PDBQT receptor file of N, H, CA, C and O in Angstrom, charges set to zero:
ATOM      1  N   MET A   1       7.590 -12.173   0.221  1.00  0.00    +0.000 N 
ATOM      2  CA  MET A   1       8.888 -11.780  -0.286  1.00  0.00    +0.000 C 
ATOM      3  C   MET A   1       8.761 -11.036  -1.605  1.00  0.00    +0.000 C 
ATOM      4  O   MET A   1       9.564 -10.154  -1.910  1.00  0.00    +0.000 OA
ATOM      5  N   LEU A   2       7.753 -11.393  -2.382  1.00  0.00    +0.000 N 
ATOM      6  H   LEU A   2       7.101 -12.109  -2.135  1.00  0.00    +0.000 HD
ATOM      7  CA  LEU A   2       7.612 -10.755  -3.693  1.00  0.00    +0.000 C 
ATOM      8  C   LEU A   2       7.399  -9.251  -3.574  1.00  0.00    +0.000 C 
ATOM      9  O   LEU A   2       7.856  -8.490  -4.427  1.00  0.00    +0.000 OA
ATOM     10  N   SER A   3       6.721  -8.826  -2.539  1.00  0.00    +0.000 N 
ATOM     11  H   SER A   3       6.351  -9.444  -1.846  1.00  0.00    +0.000 HD
ATOM     12  CA  SER A   3       6.442  -7.388  -2.392  1.00  0.00    +0.000 C 
ATOM     13  C   SER A   3       7.520  -6.644  -1.621  1.00  0.00    +0.000 C 
ATOM     14  O   SER A   3       7.532  -5.413  -1.619  1.00  0.00    +0.000 OA
ATOM     15  N   LEU A   4       8.417  -7.357  -0.971  1.00  0.00    +0.000 N 
ATOM     16  H   LEU A   4       8.407  -8.357  -0.973  1.00  0.00    +0.000 HD
ATOM     17  CA  LEU A   4       9.389  -6.711  -0.096  1.00  0.00    +0.000 C 
ATOM     18  C   LEU A   4      10.274  -5.720  -0.835  1.00  0.00    +0.000 C 
ATOM     19  O   LEU A   4      10.506  -4.617  -0.340  1.00  0.00    +0.000 OA
ATOM     20  N   PHE A   5      10.763  -6.083  -1.988  1.00  0.00    +0.000 N 
ATOM     21  H   PHE A   5      10.575  -6.979  -2.390  1.00  0.00    +0.000 HD
ATOM     22  CA  PHE A   5      11.667  -5.210  -2.733  1.00  0.00    +0.000 C 
ATOM     23  C   PHE A   5      11.062  -4.720  -4.045  1.00  0.00    +0.000 C 
ATOM     24  O   PHE A   5      11.791  -4.269  -4.928  1.00  0.00    +0.000 OA
ATOM     25  N   GLY A   6       9.756  -4.802  -4.183  1.00  0.00    +0.000 N 
ATOM     26  H   GLY A   6       9.164  -5.169  -3.465  1.00  0.00    +0.000 HD
ATOM     27  CA  GLY A   6       9.085  -4.195  -5.316  1.00  0.00    +0.000 C 
ATOM     28  C   GLY A   6       9.113  -4.996  -6.603  1.00  0.00    +0.000 C 
ATOM     29  O   GLY A   6       9.675  -4.543  -7.600  1.00  0.00    +0.000 OA
ATOM     30  N   LEU A   7       8.524  -6.166  -6.598  1.00  0.00    +0.000 N 
ATOM     31  H   LEU A   7       8.068  -6.535  -5.787  1.00  0.00    +0.000 HD
ATOM     32  CA  LEU A   7       8.433  -6.971  -7.812  1.00  0.00    +0.000 C 
ATOM     33  C   LEU A   7       7.604  -6.243  -8.862  1.00  0.00    +0.000 C 
ATOM     34  O   LEU A   7       6.476  -5.838  -8.579  1.00  0.00    +0.000 OA
ATOM     35  N   PRO A   8       8.139  -6.067 -10.070  1.00  0.00    +0.000 N 
ATOM     36  CA  PRO A   8       7.329  -5.457 -11.135  1.00  0.00    +0.000 C 
ATOM     37  C   PRO A   8       6.100  -6.330 -11.428  1.00  0.00    +0.000 C 
ATOM     38  O   PRO A   8       6.192  -7.558 -11.447  1.00  0.00    +0.000 OA
ATOM     39  N   HIS A   9       4.991  -5.705 -11.648  1.00  0.00    +0.000 N 
ATOM     40  H   HIS A   9       4.916  -4.708 -11.632  1.00  0.00    +0.000 HD
ATOM     41  CA  HIS A   9       3.744  -6.392 -11.998  1.00  0.00    +0.000 C 
ATOM     42  C   HIS A   9       3.268  -7.331 -10.891  1.00  0.00    +0.000 C 
ATOM     43  O   HIS A   9       2.711  -8.394 -11.166  1.00  0.00    +0.000 OA
ATOM     44  N   LEU A  10       3.488  -6.934  -9.653  1.00  0.00    +0.000 N 
ATOM     45  H   LEU A  10       3.940  -6.071  -9.430  1.00  0.00    +0.000 HD
ATOM     46  CA  LEU A  10       3.095  -7.767  -8.513  1.00  0.00    +0.000 C 
ATOM     47  C   LEU A  10       1.608  -8.083  -8.541  1.00  0.00    +0.000 C 
ATOM     48  O   LEU A  10       1.210  -9.199  -8.208  1.00  0.00    +0.000 OA
ATOM     49  N   ASP A  11       0.787  -7.128  -8.928  1.00  0.00    +0.000 N 
ATOM     50  H   ASP A  11       1.110  -6.221  -9.198  1.00  0.00    +0.000 HD
ATOM     51  CA  ASP A  11      -0.659  -7.371  -8.975  1.00  0.00    +0.000 C 
ATOM     52  C   ASP A  11      -0.999  -8.523  -9.921  1.00  0.00    +0.000 C 
ATOM     53  O   ASP A  11      -1.855  -9.350  -9.607  1.00  0.00    +0.000 OA
ATOM     54  N   THR A  12      -0.344  -8.578 -11.057  1.00  0.00    +0.000 N 
ATOM     55  H   THR A  12       0.351  -7.906 -11.312  1.00  0.00    +0.000 HD
ATOM     56  CA  THR A  12      -0.586  -9.648 -12.021  1.00  0.00    +0.000 C 
ATOM     57  C   THR A  12      -0.164 -10.996 -11.451  1.00  0.00    +0.000 C 
ATOM     58  O   THR A  12      -0.865 -11.993 -11.621  1.00  0.00    +0.000 OA
ATOM     59  N   VAL A  13       0.972 -11.026 -10.781  1.00  0.00    +0.000 N 
ATOM     60  H   VAL A  13       1.542 -10.216 -10.643  1.00  0.00    +0.000 HD
ATOM     61  CA  VAL A  13       1.458 -12.263 -10.165  1.00  0.00    +0.000 C 
ATOM     62  C   VAL A  13       0.480 -12.743  -9.098  1.00  0.00    +0.000 C 
ATOM     63  O   VAL A  13       0.145 -13.927  -9.042  1.00  0.00    +0.000 OA
ATOM     64  N   LEU A  14       0.023 -11.820  -8.251  1.00  0.00    +0.000 N 
ATOM     65  H   LEU A  14       0.296 -10.859  -8.296  1.00  0.00    +0.000 HD
ATOM     66  CA  LEU A  14      -0.906 -12.200  -7.184  1.00  0.00    +0.000 C 
ATOM     67  C   LEU A  14      -2.245 -12.671  -7.737  1.00  0.00    +0.000 C 
ATOM     68  O   LEU A  14      -2.833 -13.613  -7.206  1.00  0.00    +0.000 OA
ATOM     69  N   GLU A  15      -2.733 -12.034  -8.788  1.00  0.00    +0.000 N 
ATOM     70  H   GLU A  15      -2.256 -11.269  -9.219  1.00  0.00    +0.000 HD
ATOM     71  CA  GLU A  15      -3.979 -12.476  -9.423  1.00  0.00    +0.000 C 
ATOM     72  C   GLU A  15      -3.838 -13.895  -9.963  1.00  0.00    +0.000 C 
ATOM     73  O   GLU A  15      -4.740 -14.716  -9.802  1.00  0.00    +0.000 OA
ATOM     74  N   SER A  16      -2.725 -14.176 -10.594  1.00  0.00    +0.000 N 
ATOM     75  H   SER A  16      -1.992 -13.509 -10.725  1.00  0.00    +0.000 HD
ATOM     76  CA  SER A  16      -2.486 -15.517 -11.141  1.00  0.00    +0.000 C 
ATOM     77  C   SER A  16      -2.390 -16.546 -10.020  1.00  0.00    +0.000 C 
ATOM     78  O   SER A  16      -2.913 -17.655 -10.135  1.00  0.00    +0.000 OA
ATOM     79  N   TYR A  17      -1.725 -16.173  -8.948  1.00  0.00    +0.000 N 
ATOM     80  H   TYR A  17      -1.300 -15.273  -8.855  1.00  0.00    +0.000 HD
ATOM     81  CA  TYR A  17      -1.615 -17.067  -7.796  1.00  0.00    +0.000 C 
ATOM     82  C   TYR A  17      -3.000 -17.346  -7.225  1.00  0.00    +0.000 C 
ATOM     83  O   TYR A  17      -3.331 -18.492  -6.923  1.00  0.00    +0.000 OA
ATOM     84  N   GLN A  18      -3.801 -16.307  -7.080  1.00  0.00    +0.000 N 
ATOM     85  H   GLN A  18      -3.532 -15.376  -7.326  1.00  0.00    +0.000 HD
ATOM     86  CA  GLN A  18      -5.155 -16.469  -6.547  1.00  0.00    +0.000 C 
ATOM     87  C   GLN A  18      -5.982 -17.406  -7.423  1.00  0.00    +0.000 C 
ATOM     88  O   GLN A  18      -6.778 -18.196  -6.914  1.00  0.00    +0.000 OA
ATOM     89  N   ASP A  19      -5.797 -17.321  -8.722  1.00  0.00    +0.000 N 
ATOM     90  H   ASP A  19      -5.151 -16.680  -9.136  1.00  0.00    +0.000 HD
ATOM     91  CA  ASP A  19      -6.527 -18.200  -9.640  1.00  0.00    +0.000 C 
ATOM     92  C   ASP A  19      -6.126 -19.661  -9.440  1.00  0.00    +0.000 C 
ATOM     93  O   ASP A  19      -6.973 -20.553  -9.493  1.00  0.00    +0.000 OA
ATOM     94  N   ALA A  20      -4.845 -19.901  -9.212  1.00  0.00    +0.000 N 
ATOM     95  H   ALA A  20      -4.157 -19.177  -9.168  1.00  0.00    +0.000 HD
ATOM     96  CA  ALA A  20      -4.336 -21.267  -9.088  1.00  0.00    +0.000 C 
ATOM     97  C   ALA A  20      -4.543 -21.834  -7.684  1.00  0.00    +0.000 C 
ATOM     98  O   ALA A  20      -4.891 -23.005  -7.538  1.00  0.00    +0.000 OA
ATOM     99  N   TRP A  21      -4.335 -21.025  -6.664  1.00  0.00    +0.000 N 
ATOM    100  H   TRP A  21      -4.052 -20.073  -6.783  1.00  0.00    +0.000 HD
ATOM    101  CA  TRP A  21      -4.418 -21.499  -5.280  1.00  0.00    +0.000 C 
ATOM    102  C   TRP A  21      -4.752 -20.314  -4.388  1.00  0.00    +0.000 C 
ATOM    103  O   TRP A  21      -3.844 -19.616  -3.935  1.00  0.00    +0.000 OA
ATOM    104  N   PRO A  22      -6.012 -20.071  -4.126  1.00  0.00    +0.000 N 
ATOM    105  CA  PRO A  22      -6.418 -18.888  -3.366  1.00  0.00    +0.000 C 
ATOM    106  C   PRO A  22      -5.758 -18.811  -1.985  1.00  0.00    +0.000 C 
ATOM    107  O   PRO A  22      -5.650 -19.805  -1.267  1.00  0.00    +0.000 OA
ATOM    108  N   LEU A  23      -5.331 -17.620  -1.648  1.00  0.00    +0.000 N 
ATOM    109  H   LEU A  23      -5.419 -16.813  -2.231  1.00  0.00    +0.000 HD
ATOM    110  CA  LEU A  23      -4.746 -17.365  -0.335  1.00  0.00    +0.000 C 
ATOM    111  C   LEU A  23      -5.859 -17.256   0.701  1.00  0.00    +0.000 C 
ATOM    112  O   LEU A  23      -6.981 -16.865   0.378  1.00  0.00    +0.000 OA
ATOM    113  N   THR A  24      -5.548 -17.598   1.933  1.00  0.00    +0.000 N 
ATOM    114  H   THR A  24      -4.637 -17.916   2.196  1.00  0.00    +0.000 HD
ATOM    115  CA  THR A  24      -6.552 -17.538   2.989  1.00  0.00    +0.000 C 
ATOM    116  C   THR A  24      -6.868 -16.092   3.356  1.00  0.00    +0.000 C 
ATOM    117  O   THR A  24      -6.059 -15.189   3.144  1.00  0.00    +0.000 OA
ATOM    118  N   ASP A  25      -8.039 -15.899   3.902  1.00  0.00    +0.000 N 
ATOM    119  H   ASP A  25      -8.696 -16.634   4.075  1.00  0.00    +0.000 HD
ATOM    120  CA  ASP A  25      -8.449 -14.564   4.331  1.00  0.00    +0.000 C 
ATOM    121  C   ASP A  25      -7.431 -13.984   5.307  1.00  0.00    +0.000 C 
ATOM    122  O   ASP A  25      -6.893 -14.698   6.153  1.00  0.00    +0.000 OA
ATOM    123  N   GLY A  26      -7.178 -12.707   5.184  1.00  0.00    +0.000 N 
ATOM    124  H   GLY A  26      -7.615 -12.127   4.496  1.00  0.00    +0.000 HD
ATOM    125  CA  GLY A  26      -6.279 -12.011   6.077  1.00  0.00    +0.000 C 
ATOM    126  C   GLY A  26      -4.808 -12.123   5.721  1.00  0.00    +0.000 C 
ATOM    127  O   GLY A  26      -3.950 -11.705   6.499  1.00  0.00    +0.000 OA
ATOM    128  N   TRP A  27      -4.503 -12.681   4.558  1.00  0.00    +0.000 N 
ATOM    129  H   TRP A  27      -5.200 -13.021   3.926  1.00  0.00    +0.000 HD
ATOM    130  CA  TRP A  27      -3.093 -12.884   4.197  1.00  0.00    +0.000 C 
ATOM    131  C   TRP A  27      -2.334 -11.571   4.118  1.00  0.00    +0.000 C 
ATOM    132  O   TRP A  27      -1.155 -11.510   4.467  1.00  0.00    +0.000 OA
ATOM    133  N   GLN A  28      -3.002 -10.523   3.661  1.00  0.00    +0.000 N 
ATOM    134  H   GLN A  28      -3.959 -10.573   3.377  1.00  0.00    +0.000 HD
ATOM    135  CA  GLN A  28      -2.318  -9.239   3.503  1.00  0.00    +0.000 C 
ATOM    136  C   GLN A  28      -1.881  -8.656   4.853  1.00  0.00    +0.000 C 
ATOM    137  O   GLN A  28      -0.850  -7.989   4.937  1.00  0.00    +0.000 OA
ATOM    138  N   GLU A  29      -2.661  -8.908   5.902  1.00  0.00    +0.000 N 
ATOM    139  H   GLU A  29      -3.498  -9.450   5.834  1.00  0.00    +0.000 HD
ATOM    140  CA  GLU A  29      -2.303  -8.413   7.224  1.00  0.00    +0.000 C 
ATOM    141  C   GLU A  29      -1.103  -9.170   7.796  1.00  0.00    +0.000 C 
ATOM    142  O   GLU A  29      -0.400  -8.647   8.661  1.00  0.00    +0.000 OA
ATOM    143  N   ARG A  30      -0.863 -10.396   7.321  1.00  0.00    +0.000 N 
ATOM    144  H   ARG A  30      -1.434 -10.820   6.618  1.00  0.00    +0.000 HD
ATOM    145  CA  ARG A  30       0.247 -11.204   7.822  1.00  0.00    +0.000 C 
ATOM    146  C   ARG A  30       1.557 -10.987   7.062  1.00  0.00    +0.000 C 
ATOM    147  O   ARG A  30       2.595 -11.505   7.474  1.00  0.00    +0.000 OA
ATOM    148  N   VAL A  31       1.526 -10.246   5.982  1.00  0.00    +0.000 N 
ATOM    149  H   VAL A  31       0.682  -9.826   5.648  1.00  0.00    +0.000 HD
ATOM    150  CA  VAL A  31       2.734 -10.012   5.188  1.00  0.00    +0.000 C 
ATOM    151  C   VAL A  31       3.878  -9.448   6.030  1.00  0.00    +0.000 C 
ATOM    152  O   VAL A  31       4.996  -9.950   5.915  1.00  0.00    +0.000 OA
ATOM    153  N   PRO A  32       3.663  -8.430   6.873  1.00  0.00    +0.000 N 
ATOM    154  CA  PRO A  32       4.781  -7.905   7.662  1.00  0.00    +0.000 C 
ATOM    155  C   PRO A  32       5.442  -8.956   8.552  1.00  0.00    +0.000 C 
ATOM    156  O   PRO A  32       6.654  -8.904   8.759  1.00  0.00    +0.000 OA
ATOM    157  N   ALA A  33       4.681  -9.895   9.075  1.00  0.00    +0.000 N 
ATOM    158  H   ALA A  33       3.696  -9.936   8.907  1.00  0.00    +0.000 HD
ATOM    159  CA  ALA A  33       5.263 -10.951   9.906  1.00  0.00    +0.000 C 
ATOM    160  C   ALA A  33       6.239 -11.804   9.100  1.00  0.00    +0.000 C 
ATOM    161  O   ALA A  33       7.279 -12.222   9.608  1.00  0.00    +0.000 OA
ATOM    162  N   HIS A  34       5.896 -12.055   7.854  1.00  0.00    +0.000 N 
ATOM    163  H   HIS A  34       5.051 -11.716   7.442  1.00  0.00    +0.000 HD
ATOM    164  CA  HIS A  34       6.767 -12.865   6.993  1.00  0.00    +0.000 C 
ATOM    165  C   HIS A  34       7.981 -12.070   6.505  1.00  0.00    +0.000 C 
ATOM    166  O   HIS A  34       9.016 -12.657   6.190  1.00  0.00    +0.000 OA
ATOM    167  N   GLN A  35       7.867 -10.777   6.441  1.00  0.00    +0.000 N 
ATOM    168  H   GLN A  35       7.026 -10.300   6.697  1.00  0.00    +0.000 HD
ATOM    169  CA  GLN A  35       8.971  -9.936   5.974  1.00  0.00    +0.000 C 
ATOM    170  C   GLN A  35       9.936  -9.535   7.091  1.00  0.00    +0.000 C 
ATOM    171  O   GLN A  35      11.057  -9.107   6.816  1.00  0.00    +0.000 OA
ATOM    172  N   LEU A  36       9.516  -9.669   8.328  1.00  0.00    +0.000 N 
ATOM    173  H   LEU A  36       8.605 -10.017   8.551  1.00  0.00    +0.000 HD
ATOM    174  CA  LEU A  36      10.279  -9.145   9.455  1.00  0.00    +0.000 C 
ATOM    175  C   LEU A  36      11.698  -9.698   9.519  1.00  0.00    +0.000 C 
ATOM    176  O   LEU A  36      12.641  -8.923   9.680  1.00  0.00    +0.000 OA
ATOM    177  N   PHE A  37      11.879 -10.993   9.401  1.00  0.00    +0.000 N 
ATOM    178  H   PHE A  37      11.113 -11.622   9.270  1.00  0.00    +0.000 HD
ATOM    179  CA  PHE A  37      13.217 -11.590   9.470  1.00  0.00    +0.000 C 
ATOM    180  C   PHE A  37      14.128 -11.020   8.394  1.00  0.00    +0.000 C 
ATOM    181  O   PHE A  37      15.279 -10.679   8.668  1.00  0.00    +0.000 OA
ATOM    182  N   TYR A  38      13.623 -10.915   7.181  1.00  0.00    +0.000 N 
ATOM    183  H   TYR A  38      12.688 -11.191   6.959  1.00  0.00    +0.000 HD
ATOM    184  CA  TYR A  38      14.445 -10.448   6.064  1.00  0.00    +0.000 C 
ATOM    185  C   TYR A  38      14.787  -8.966   6.195  1.00  0.00    +0.000 C 
ATOM    186  O   TYR A  38      15.893  -8.549   5.849  1.00  0.00    +0.000 OA
ATOM    187  N   LEU A  39      13.850  -8.181   6.688  1.00  0.00    +0.000 N 
ATOM    188  H   LEU A  39      12.952  -8.520   6.969  1.00  0.00    +0.000 HD
ATOM    189  CA  LEU A  39      14.134  -6.770   6.939  1.00  0.00    +0.000 C 
ATOM    190  C   LEU A  39      15.185  -6.609   8.035  1.00  0.00    +0.000 C 
ATOM    191  O   LEU A  39      16.101  -5.798   7.907  1.00  0.00    +0.000 OA
ATOM    192  N   ALA A  40      15.053  -7.381   9.111  1.00  0.00    +0.000 N 
ATOM    193  H   ALA A  40      14.308  -8.040   9.216  1.00  0.00    +0.000 HD
ATOM    194  CA  ALA A  40      16.022  -7.289  10.198  1.00  0.00    +0.000 C 
ATOM    195  C   ALA A  40      17.408  -7.722   9.730  1.00  0.00    +0.000 C 
ATOM    196  O   ALA A  40      18.411  -7.127  10.123  1.00  0.00    +0.000 OA
ATOM    197  N   THR A  41      17.465  -8.749   8.899  1.00  0.00    +0.000 N 
ATOM    198  H   THR A  41      16.650  -9.232   8.580  1.00  0.00    +0.000 HD
ATOM    199  CA  THR A  41      18.749  -9.204   8.360  1.00  0.00    +0.000 C 
ATOM    200  C   THR A  41      19.384  -8.126   7.501  1.00  0.00    +0.000 C 
ATOM    201  O   THR A  41      20.588  -7.886   7.595  1.00  0.00    +0.000 OA
ATOM    202  N   HIS A  42      18.587  -7.474   6.667  1.00  0.00    +0.000 N 
ATOM    203  H   HIS A  42      17.609  -7.669   6.591  1.00  0.00    +0.000 HD
ATOM    204  CA  HIS A  42      19.120  -6.397   5.831  1.00  0.00    +0.000 C 
ATOM    205  C   HIS A  42      19.575  -5.215   6.684  1.00  0.00    +0.000 C 
ATOM    206  O   HIS A  42      20.579  -4.572   6.375  1.00  0.00    +0.000 OA
ATOM    207  N   TRP A  43      18.841  -4.930   7.750  1.00  0.00    +0.000 N 
ATOM    208  H   TRP A  43      18.026  -5.452   8.001  1.00  0.00    +0.000 HD
ATOM    209  CA  TRP A  43      19.231  -3.856   8.662  1.00  0.00    +0.000 C 
ATOM    210  C   TRP A  43      20.594  -4.170   9.270  1.00  0.00    +0.000 C 
ATOM    211  O   TRP A  43      21.471  -3.309   9.334  1.00  0.00    +0.000 OA
ATOM    212  N   LEU A  44      20.758  -5.408   9.713  1.00  0.00    +0.000 N 
ATOM    213  H   LEU A  44      20.045  -6.108   9.662  1.00  0.00    +0.000 HD
ATOM    214  CA  LEU A  44      22.024  -5.821  10.311  1.00  0.00    +0.000 C 
ATOM    215  C   LEU A  44      23.174  -5.771   9.301  1.00  0.00    +0.000 C 
ATOM    216  O   LEU A  44      24.261  -5.291   9.624  1.00  0.00    +0.000 OA
ATOM    217  N   LEU A  45      22.941  -6.262   8.089  1.00  0.00    +0.000 N 
ATOM    218  H   LEU A  45      22.058  -6.652   7.827  1.00  0.00    +0.000 HD
ATOM    219  CA  LEU A  45      24.004  -6.368   7.093  1.00  0.00    +0.000 C 
ATOM    220  C   LEU A  45      24.294  -5.071   6.347  1.00  0.00    +0.000 C 
ATOM    221  O   LEU A  45      25.444  -4.784   6.017  1.00  0.00    +0.000 OA
ATOM    222  N   PHE A  46      23.253  -4.292   6.084  1.00  0.00    +0.000 N 
ATOM    223  H   PHE A  46      22.319  -4.526   6.353  1.00  0.00    +0.000 HD
ATOM    224  CA  PHE A  46      23.415  -3.150   5.181  1.00  0.00    +0.000 C 
ATOM    225  C   PHE A  46      23.165  -1.789   5.822  1.00  0.00    +0.000 C 
ATOM    226  O   PHE A  46      23.322  -0.759   5.166  1.00  0.00    +0.000 OA
ATOM    227  N   GLY A  47      22.783  -1.773   7.077  1.00  0.00    +0.000 N 
ATOM    228  H   GLY A  47      22.655  -2.609   7.610  1.00  0.00    +0.000 HD
ATOM    229  CA  GLY A  47      22.711  -0.504   7.768  1.00  0.00    +0.000 C 
ATOM    230  C   GLY A  47      21.326   0.047   8.025  1.00  0.00    +0.000 C 
ATOM    231  O   GLY A  47      20.300  -0.566   7.730  1.00  0.00    +0.000 OA
ATOM    232  N   GLY A  48      21.358   1.231   8.590  1.00  0.00    +0.000 N 
ATOM    233  H   GLY A  48      22.192   1.729   8.829  1.00  0.00    +0.000 HD
ATOM    234  CA  GLY A  48      20.188   1.893   9.145  1.00  0.00    +0.000 C 
ATOM    235  C   GLY A  48      19.053   2.220   8.212  1.00  0.00    +0.000 C 
ATOM    236  O   GLY A  48      17.941   2.468   8.679  1.00  0.00    +0.000 OA
ATOM    237  N   SER A  49      19.277   2.232   6.927  1.00  0.00    +0.000 N 
ATOM    238  H   SER A  49      20.180   2.031   6.548  1.00  0.00    +0.000 HD
ATOM    239  CA  SER A  49      18.172   2.590   6.028  1.00  0.00    +0.000 C 
ATOM    240  C   SER A  49      17.028   1.571   6.108  1.00  0.00    +0.000 C 
ATOM    241  O   SER A  49      15.896   1.881   5.738  1.00  0.00    +0.000 OA
ATOM    242  N   TYR A  50      17.322   0.365   6.587  1.00  0.00    +0.000 N 
ATOM    243  H   TYR A  50      18.242   0.114   6.888  1.00  0.00    +0.000 HD
ATOM    244  CA  TYR A  50      16.279  -0.653   6.757  1.00  0.00    +0.000 C 
ATOM    245  C   TYR A  50      15.617  -0.587   8.132  1.00  0.00    +0.000 C 
ATOM    246  O   TYR A  50      14.637  -1.288   8.383  1.00  0.00    +0.000 OA
ATOM    247  N   GLY A  51      16.143   0.247   9.013  1.00  0.00    +0.000 N 
ATOM    248  H   GLY A  51      16.938   0.817   8.809  1.00  0.00    +0.000 HD
ATOM    249  CA  GLY A  51      15.615   0.352  10.361  1.00  0.00    +0.000 C 
ATOM    250  C   GLY A  51      14.138   0.695  10.441  1.00  0.00    +0.000 C 
ATOM    251  O   GLY A  51      13.372  -0.036  11.069  1.00  0.00    +0.000 OA
ATOM    252  N   PRO A  52      13.720   1.796   9.815  1.00  0.00    +0.000 N 
ATOM    253  CA  PRO A  52      12.304   2.166   9.912  1.00  0.00    +0.000 C 
ATOM    254  C   PRO A  52      11.351   1.091   9.374  1.00  0.00    +0.000 C 
ATOM    255  O   PRO A  52      10.294   0.854   9.959  1.00  0.00    +0.000 OA
ATOM    256  N   SER A  53      11.712   0.452   8.281  1.00  0.00    +0.000 N 
ATOM    257  H   SER A  53      12.570   0.645   7.805  1.00  0.00    +0.000 HD
ATOM    258  CA  SER A  53      10.858  -0.606   7.720  1.00  0.00    +0.000 C 
ATOM    259  C   SER A  53      10.780  -1.798   8.656  1.00  0.00    +0.000 C 
ATOM    260  O   SER A  53       9.725  -2.415   8.806  1.00  0.00    +0.000 OA
ATOM    261  N   THR A  54      11.907  -2.118   9.284  1.00  0.00    +0.000 N 
ATOM    262  H   THR A  54      12.764  -1.617   9.162  1.00  0.00    +0.000 HD
ATOM    263  CA  THR A  54      11.945  -3.247  10.215  1.00  0.00    +0.000 C 
ATOM    264  C   THR A  54      11.078  -2.958  11.435  1.00  0.00    +0.000 C 
ATOM    265  O   THR A  54      10.297  -3.808  11.865  1.00  0.00    +0.000 OA
ATOM    266  N   VAL A  55      11.216  -1.772  11.984  1.00  0.00    +0.000 N 
ATOM    267  H   VAL A  55      11.851  -1.082  11.635  1.00  0.00    +0.000 HD
ATOM    268  CA  VAL A  55      10.426  -1.398  13.164  1.00  0.00    +0.000 C 
ATOM    269  C   VAL A  55       8.937  -1.381  12.817  1.00  0.00    +0.000 C 
ATOM    270  O   VAL A  55       8.115  -1.834  13.614  1.00  0.00    +0.000 OA
ATOM    271  N   GLU A  56       8.586  -0.871  11.658  1.00  0.00    +0.000 N 
ATOM    272  H   GLU A  56       9.254  -0.502  11.011  1.00  0.00    +0.000 HD
ATOM    273  CA  GLU A  56       7.175  -0.842  11.241  1.00  0.00    +0.000 C 
ATOM    274  C   GLU A  56       6.621  -2.255  11.063  1.00  0.00    +0.000 C 
ATOM    275  O   GLU A  56       5.498  -2.535  11.480  1.00  0.00    +0.000 OA
ATOM    276  N   ALA A  57       7.395  -3.139  10.452  1.00  0.00    +0.000 N 
ATOM    277  H   ALA A  57       8.308  -2.912  10.113  1.00  0.00    +0.000 HD
ATOM    278  CA  ALA A  57       6.952  -4.517  10.292  1.00  0.00    +0.000 C 
ATOM    279  C   ALA A  57       6.772  -5.195  11.647  1.00  0.00    +0.000 C 
ATOM    280  O   ALA A  57       5.820  -5.951  11.843  1.00  0.00    +0.000 OA
ATOM    281  N   ALA A  58       7.681  -4.926  12.581  1.00  0.00    +0.000 N 
ATOM    282  H   ALA A  58       8.454  -4.312  12.422  1.00  0.00    +0.000 HD
ATOM    283  CA  ALA A  58       7.560  -5.487  13.934  1.00  0.00    +0.000 C 
ATOM    284  C   ALA A  58       6.312  -4.956  14.628  1.00  0.00    +0.000 C 
ATOM    285  O   ALA A  58       5.584  -5.715  15.268  1.00  0.00    +0.000 OA
ATOM    286  N   ARG A  59       6.064  -3.652  14.502  1.00  0.00    +0.000 N 
ATOM    287  H   ARG A  59       6.655  -3.036  13.982  1.00  0.00    +0.000 HD
ATOM    288  CA  ARG A  59       4.865  -3.065  15.114  1.00  0.00    +0.000 C 
ATOM    289  C   ARG A  59       3.603  -3.683  14.564  1.00  0.00    +0.000 C 
ATOM    290  O   ARG A  59       2.692  -4.020  15.320  1.00  0.00    +0.000 OA
ATOM    291  N   ARG A  60       3.538  -3.836  13.235  1.00  0.00    +0.000 N 
ATOM    292  H   ARG A  60       4.278  -3.561  12.621  1.00  0.00    +0.000 HD
ATOM    293  CA  ARG A  60       2.344  -4.400  12.609  1.00  0.00    +0.000 C 
ATOM    294  C   ARG A  60       2.176  -5.882  12.968  1.00  0.00    +0.000 C 
ATOM    295  O   ARG A  60       1.052  -6.371  13.082  1.00  0.00    +0.000 OA
ATOM    296  N   THR A  61       3.288  -6.587  13.144  1.00  0.00    +0.000 N 
ATOM    297  H   THR A  61       4.201  -6.190  13.052  1.00  0.00    +0.000 HD
ATOM    298  CA  THR A  61       3.224  -7.999  13.516  1.00  0.00    +0.000 C 
ATOM    299  C   THR A  61       2.675  -8.158  14.929  1.00  0.00    +0.000 C 
ATOM    300  O   THR A  61       1.856  -9.041  15.182  1.00  0.00    +0.000 OA
ATOM    301  N   VAL A  62       3.119  -7.312  15.845  1.00  0.00    +0.000 N 
ATOM    302  H   VAL A  62       3.784  -6.594  15.640  1.00  0.00    +0.000 HD
ATOM    303  CA  VAL A  62       2.644  -7.385  17.220  1.00  0.00    +0.000 C 
ATOM    304  C   VAL A  62       1.146  -7.075  17.304  1.00  0.00    +0.000 C 
ATOM    305  O   VAL A  62       0.446  -7.594  18.174  1.00  0.00    +0.000 OA
ATOM    306  N   GLU A  63       0.668  -6.233  16.405  1.00  0.00    +0.000 N 
ATOM    307  H   GLU A  63       1.236  -5.811  15.699  1.00  0.00    +0.000 HD
ATOM    308  CA  GLU A  63      -0.759  -5.868  16.409  1.00  0.00    +0.000 C 
ATOM    309  C   GLU A  63      -1.668  -7.004  15.932  1.00  0.00    +0.000 C 
ATOM    310  O   GLU A  63      -2.878  -6.965  16.152  1.00  0.00    +0.000 OA
ATOM    311  N   LEU A  64      -1.086  -8.010  15.281  1.00  0.00    +0.000 N 
ATOM    312  H   LEU A  64      -0.103  -8.041  15.102  1.00  0.00    +0.000 HD
ATOM    313  CA  LEU A  64      -1.917  -9.119  14.783  1.00  0.00    +0.000 C 
ATOM    314  C   LEU A  64      -2.583  -9.787  15.920  1.00  0.00    +0.000 C 
ATOM    315  O   LEU A  64      -3.329 -10.746  15.722  1.00  0.00    +0.000 OA
TER     316      LEU A  64
């Protein structure tokens, strides 16, 4: 969720998280799966501008 809408200084946050509790291998490839519901909800509520991002997240999730 932190990367979905562009958290400022995301790299710093992720580095700190990794120091405290390392993420499992492959976490970056699973990000679209976790974002898919929220993107689809925004597409439904706020319109077509979220469509391409939602479809891309779905495509990447299916490829996992």
